[in-house]
Structure formats: structure tokens, C-alpha cells
C-alpha angles and dihedrals in degrees: 000000000000120000100220094162097053096089094043092050096049090046091052090048093053092045089051091053091047091049093050091051092046092049091051091050093049093048089048094056092042092055096038091055094042094051090061093050098050099056105129127186116214099182094111095064096062092080092055092049089053093051091048091049090053092047090054090051091050093049092050095049110124117230137168118238119179091338095310121111112227139150126250093260091059091047089053093051089047090049092053089055097040119035092198088074092065092091092051091050092049093048092048090048092052090048092049093048090047094049098045106027108019134257097273093054117110109220129169130206118188122198113188087332096311110127123224113181130190123246091261089068095066112141092003133108119234134177125233108244120229116275112276100183143006124220127191121258128212088257092053094247110126117245116219115222135185132175127196110180090179099047119179102248120188129179119230086246091058090054096046091056094041101248093144115140117231 
């Protein structure tokens, strides 16, 4: 008997081994190059997380309004329905900032673009931070809220002489 397929089988085996080695080398270089390109730094997101955590604490703060215990989120929704609660909200905001951050601290809370600043911001300019959360109102329309306990506070003199941080 003649073994006609012997040469073909051994050639196919060698080509298979060569193909596997070549495939491993190709994948090695692909993953080595892609690993260098996909390095991502996430350090900048820590400050946003801290602000959101502080906002959550602010919204959950329990206060008493007209003999009823509620949290700040409920007071904000109540204030958006009844303008007479604006003074109560401002008083509770000042007390919260004073208790947690100190009297001299400049903190800003924005409710649908309306700024409320703490006593530490007197005579200073401050920006309204972008909305962090939305809470429901009694009318069903969402209320956008942002809280910046470390507001950038600049005096008018700082702006006139150009001492504005970038």
C-alpha cells in the first residue's frame, strides 16, 4: 500500500502550528498596543461625587416647619408652591451652612436658577452651579437643584484688579 496522504497530513500539521504561533503573536501585539491607548484617569470625578454627596445630605436634613417635621427636599417643593415659605427656607439654609460648614463659609444653593447664598457670601459674586438633581414638585413639574458648599466667592475688588482664578 502506498501512503499518498502522508506528505499532505504532515504539511497541514506544520501549517497549523505555524498559524497558531502567528495568531498568538498577532494578538499579543494588538492587546499590547491597545492597553497603552485605553489608560483613563478618573481623578477629576471625585470632586463631583463629593458635591453630590453633600447635596444628598442637605436634601435629607430634617427640619421643623409650622410644627411639622420634614426634610429640605420637601421644604423646597413646598416653597415652589407657596412663596411665603421662601423666608423659612432661607433661614433653614443659613442654619444648615452655619452648623455644618461654619458661618464664614460661602455656599450656594440654586433652585430652578434662583440663587440662595449663605451669610458668608455677603458682598461677593458667586456662580450658580449646574443642576445636580431634580426633585418632584407638588404640581408634578421637576425642580432642578444644585448645591455648592465651597462656592467660588470673589469680591468686586478682586474682579476689578483681575484676580479671577481660572
